C-alpha positions in Angstrom: -54.8 -77.3 -17.1 -54.6 -77.2 -13.3 -56.9 -79.3 -11.2 -59.4 -77.7 -8.8 -58.1 -77.1 -5.3 -59.3 -79.7 -2.8 -59.2 -78.5 0.8 -57.6 -81.1 3.1 -59.5 -83.0 5.8 -58.0 -82.4 9.2 -57.9 -85.4 11.6 -57.7 -84.5 15.3 -56.5 -87.0 18.0 -56.5 -86.0 21.6 -53.9 -87.9 23.7 -53.7 -88.3 27.4 -51.4 -91.0 28.7 -52.1 -93.2 25.7 -49.1 -92.5 23.4 -48.8 -96.1 22.0 -52.5 -96.1 21.1 -52.3 -92.6 19.6 -49.3 -93.7 17.4 -51.4 -96.7 16.1 -54.4 -94.4 15.5 -52.2 -92.0 13.4 -50.7 -94.9 11.5 -54.2 -96.2 10.7 -54.9 -92.8 9.0 -51.6 -92.6 7.2 -52.0 -96.1 5.9 -55.1 -95.2 3.9 -55.2 -93.4 0.6 -58.5 -91.6 1.3 -59.6 -91.7 -2.3 -57.0 -89.1 -3.1 -58.2 -86.5 -0.6 -55.4 -84.6 1.1 -55.3 -85.2 4.8 -53.5 -83.5 7.7 -53.3 -85.0 11.2 -53.1 -83.1 14.4 -52.2 -84.8 17.7 -52.8 -82.9 21.0 -51.0 -84.2 24.0 -53.0 -83.0 27.0 -50.0 -82.5 29.4 -49.9 -86.3 29.8 -48.0 -87.6 32.8 -44.9 -89.7 32.1 -43.1 -89.8 28.8 -46.0 -89.3 26.3 -44.6 -86.1 24.9 -41.2 -87.6 24.4 -42.7 -90.8 22.9 -44.9 -88.8 20.4 -42.0 -86.5 19.5 -39.7 -89.5 18.8 -42.4 -91.1 16.7 -42.8 -87.9 14.7 -39.2 -88.2 13.7 -38.8 -92.0 13.4 -42.0 -92.5 11.4 -41.4 -89.5 9.1 -44.5 -87.7 10.1 -43.1 -84.2 9.3 -45.3 -82.4 6.8 -48.4 -84.5 7.6 -48.7 -84.7 11.3 -48.6 -81.7 13.6 -47.9 -82.2 17.3 -49.5 -79.9 19.9 -47.7 -80.5 23.2 -49.9 -78.7 25.7 -48.9 -77.8 29.3 -52.5 -78.1 30.6 -54.9 -81.0 30.5 -57.8 -79.4 28.7 -60.0 -82.4 28.6 -61.6 -83.8 25.4 -63.6 -80.9 24.1 -61.2 -78.1 24.9 -58.3 -80.2 23.6 -60.1 -80.5 20.3 -60.8 -76.7 20.4 -57.0 -76.0 20.5 -56.8 -77.3 16.9 -60.3 -76.3 15.8 -59.6 -72.7 16.6 -56.2 -72.8 15.0 -57.7 -74.2 11.8 -60.5 -71.6 11.8 -58.0 -68.8 11.9 -56.2 -70.0 8.8 -56.7 -68.2 5.5 -57.6 -71.5 3.8 -59.0 -73.8 6.5 -60.1 -77.3 5.8 -63.7 -78.0 4.9 -64.1 -80.9 7.4 -62.5 -82.4 10.5 -62.5 -86.0 11.7 -62.3 -86.4 15.4 -60.7 -89.8 16.1 -60.2 -91.4 19.5 -56.7 -92.6 20.3 -58.1 -96.1 20.9 -59.8 -96.1 17.5 -58.5 -97.3 14.1 -59.8 -96.7 10.6 -61.1 -100.1 9.4 -61.7 -99.0 5.8 -61.6 -95.8 3.8 -63.9 -94.3 6.5 -62.5 -90.8 6.2 -63.2 -90.6 2.5 -66.6 -92.2 2.9 -67.6 -89.7 5.6 -66.2 -86.8 3.6 -68.0 -87.8 0.4 -71.2 -88.3 2.4 -71.0 -84.7 3.7 -70.4 -83.5 0.2 -73.5 -85.3 -1.0 -75.7 -84.1 1.9 -75.2 -80.3 2.1 -77.4 -80.1 5.3 -75.4 -82.7 7.1 -73.3 -81.0 9.7 -71.9 -84.1 11.4 -71.5 -87.8 10.4 -70.3 -90.7 12.5 -68.8 -94.1 11.4 -70.0 -97.6 12.3 -68.1 -98.8 15.3 -66.7 -102.3 15.5 -65.2 -103.7 18.7 -62.9 -106.7 18.7 -64.7 -109.8 19.8 -68.1 -108.0 19.8 -68.6 -107.0 16.2 -70.7 -104.0 15.5 -71.7 -102.0 18.6 -74.0 -99.0 19.2 -72.7 -95.8 17.7 -75.9 -93.8 17.3 -78.1 -92.4 20.0 -81.2 -90.4 20.9 -80.9 -87.4 23.2 -81.6 -88.2 26.8 -85.1 -87.5 28.1 -87.1 -87.8 31.2 -88.3 -91.3 30.4 -85.0 -92.6 29.3 -83.2 -91.3 32.4 -85.7 -93.0 34.7 -85.9 -96.3 32.7 -82.1 -96.5 32.1 -81.5 -96.0 35.8 -84.1 -98.6 36.9 -82.6 -101.1 34.4 -85.5 -103.5 34.5 -87.2 -104.9 31.4 -90.8 -104.5 32.4 -90.3 -100.8 33.2 -88.6 -100.4 29.9 -91.5 -102.0 28.0 -94.1 -100.0 30.1 -92.5 -96.7 29.0 -92.2 -97.8 25.4 -88.5 -98.6 25.5 -87.2 -95.0 25.7 -83.6 -95.9 25.3 -80.8 -93.5 24.5 -78.7 -96.1 22.7 -80.1 -97.2 19.4 -79.6 -100.7 18.1 -76.1 -101.7 16.7 -75.7 -102.0 13.0 -78.3 -99.5 11.9 -78.4 -98.7 8.2 -77.3 -95.2 7.2 -79.8 -92.7 8.6 -80.3 -89.4 10.5 -80.0 -89.7 14.3 -79.8 -87.3 17.3 -76.1 -87.9 18.0 -73.3 -90.3 17.2 -70.3 -91.6 18.9 -67.4 -89.2 19.3 -64.9 -92.1 18.6 -65.0 -91.3 14.9 -66.9 -88.1 14.2 -66.6 -85.9 11.1 -67.7 -82.3 11.4 -68.2 -79.7 8.7 -66.2 -76.6 9.6 -69.0 -74.3 8.3 -71.3 -75.9 10.8 -68.9 -75.2 13.6 -68.5 -71.6 12.4 -72.2 -71.2 12.8 -72.9 -73.1 16.1 -69.5 -72.9 17.8 -67.1 -75.6 18.7 -67.1 -77.6 21.9 -68.4 -75.8 25.0 -65.4 -75.1 27.2 -67.4 -75.5 30.4 -67.1 -79.3 29.9 -64.0 -81.2 30.9 -64.9 -84.8 29.9 -68.2 -86.6 29.0 -71.4 -85.2 27.4 -69.5 -82.5 25.5 -70.1 -84.2 22.1 -73.8 -84.7 22.9 -74.2 -81.1 23.8 -72.4 -80.0 20.6 -74.6 -82.2 18.4 -77.7 -80.9 20.3 -76.7 -77.4 19.1 -76.0 -78.7 15.6 -79.5 -80.2 15.4 -81.1 -77.2 17.0 -79.6 -74.9 14.4 -81.2 -77.0 11.6 -78.2 -79.1 10.6 -78.5 -82.9 10.3 -76.5 -85.6 12.1 -76.0 -88.9 10.4 -74.9 -92.4 11.2 -73.0 -93.7 8.1 -72.9 -97.5 8.1 -70.5 -97.7 5.2 -67.7 -96.1 7.2 -66.1 -98.5 9.6 -63.8 -97.9 12.6 -62.4 -100.4 15.1 -62.7 -99.0 18.7 -61.0 -100.7 21.6 -63.5 -99.4 24.1 -62.0 -98.4 27.4 -58.4 -98.6 26.3 -58.0 -94.9 26.6 -60.4 -94.1 29.4 -60.5 -97.3 31.4 -64.3 -97.2 31.2 -66.3 -99.8 29.4 -70.1 -99.9 28.8 -70.4 -103.6 29.6 -68.5 -103.6 32.9 -70.5 -105.7 35.4 -69.3 -103.9 38.5 -69.3 -100.2 38.0 -66.3 -98.2 39.4 -67.0 -94.9 41.1 -67.4 -92.0 38.7 -65.2 -89.0 39.0 -66.7 -85.7 40.0 -66.3 -84.3 36.5 -68.7 -86.9 35.1 -71.4 -85.5 37.4 -70.4 -82.0 36.6 -70.8 -82.8 32.9 -74.1 -84.4 33.4 -75.3 -81.4 35.3 -74.0 -79.0 32.6 -75.6 -81.0 29.8 -79.1 -81.2 31.3 -79.0 -77.5 32.4 -77.8 -76.2 29.0 -80.2 -78.3 26.9 -83.3 -78.5 29.2 -83.2 -75.3 31.3 -83.2 -75.3 35.1 -86.6 -76.9 35.6 -86.0 -79.6 33.0 -82.6 -80.3 34.4 -84.0 -80.7 37.8 -86.7 -83.1 36.5 -84.2 -85.2 34.6 -81.8 -85.4 37.6 -84.6 -86.5 39.9 -85.8 -89.0 37.4 -82.3 -90.6 37.3 -82.0 -90.6 41.1 -85.5 -92.1 41.5 -84.6 -94.8 38.9 -81.4 -95.7 40.8 -83.3 -95.9 44.1 -86.0 -98.2 42.6 -83.2 -100.3 41.0 -81.7 -101.1 44.4 -84.3 -103.6 45.6 -84.8 -105.0 42.1 -81.1 -105.7 41.8 -80.9 -107.3 45.2 -83.8 -109.7 44.4 -82.3 -110.5 41.0 -78.8 -110.7 42.5 -77.4 -108.2 40.0 -75.0 -105.3 40.6 -76.8 -102.1 41.4 -77.2 -99.7 38.4 -75.9 -96.7 40.4 -72.2 -96.4 40.6 -70.7 -96.3 44.1 -71.2 -92.9 45.7 -73.7 -91.8 43.0 -76.5 -90.5 45.3 -74.1 -88.3 47.3 -72.3 -87.1 44.2 -75.7 -86.2 42.5 -76.5 -84.0 45.5 -73.0 -82.4 45.7 -72.3 -81.8 42.0 -75.6 -81.6 40.3 -78.5 -80.7 42.6 -76.7 -78.1 44.6 -75.8 -76.0 41.5 -79.4 -76.4 40.2 -80.8 -74.9 43.4 -78.2 -72.1 43.5 -75.7 -73.6 45.9 -72.0 -74.2 45.1 -70.9 -77.8 44.4 -68.9 -79.4 47.1 -66.3 -82.2 47.4 -66.8 -85.5 49.0 -65.8 -85.9 52.6 -62.7 -87.9 53.1 
């Protein structure tokens, strides 16, 4: 008697100038048995500068990855969403595509049988289109990995960054508390995100308009809008060395300037999910919150909540497109 065919779970890791981290991420997948589930790994190198393509190619041979790990050495930096789409679209065209994909950051590691736990969870919850793991950070323990969709109140309150305003507005925070029990949420961290391929076939993969930031939030917005569920699964654990791949950490005391593509992505997200008038309201709410935060931060001797150059960038990259003008570059 032959056993029933079990479709593999595909793991996708997008690399950009983080080859050593990516190798560790792959090794963390290959070191687990996944409760017997067949697993295939896809590594996309987004035209990294330096020797990343060579390092990954050498690791492919030296570590015996052939047959399990597929390298996609791209000549263009697609960004996060489009990089994942390179593989997602290839998988979708196969005669026998996988049922599920796990998107894993290059600076993340499986801390238990997270892949198998997430896969079984989707099997047991047929309306779950996406499921995220609990995120552990070395030295910090469990950190936030589940979120609400941004709204008018949360944009203003988050930008003001002042407790009394937060309480007055009913604590309208985007980030939920760390260590939540398994439950439905609006969206989960993209550091370890499992997606059902059937869900992606229905709602589409990552929006190619995004380069980096907000693309996973927009995707889960579409997933939720189509009637699928998004879950935070506490039993699945992943270690995430935040900022190791991007250089950006949520707890940085002094914020560095944000690149133009962050503002572009913010503008795209609010426009695609809220419409032009809603996007304009959310953008102005954030700007007003940042402006109010300035004197508060000065009195409390705290760093300002707005990154350097934020007000000008919001006008150049977000507000101008919202009022029908082309975005512009900063003056040098």
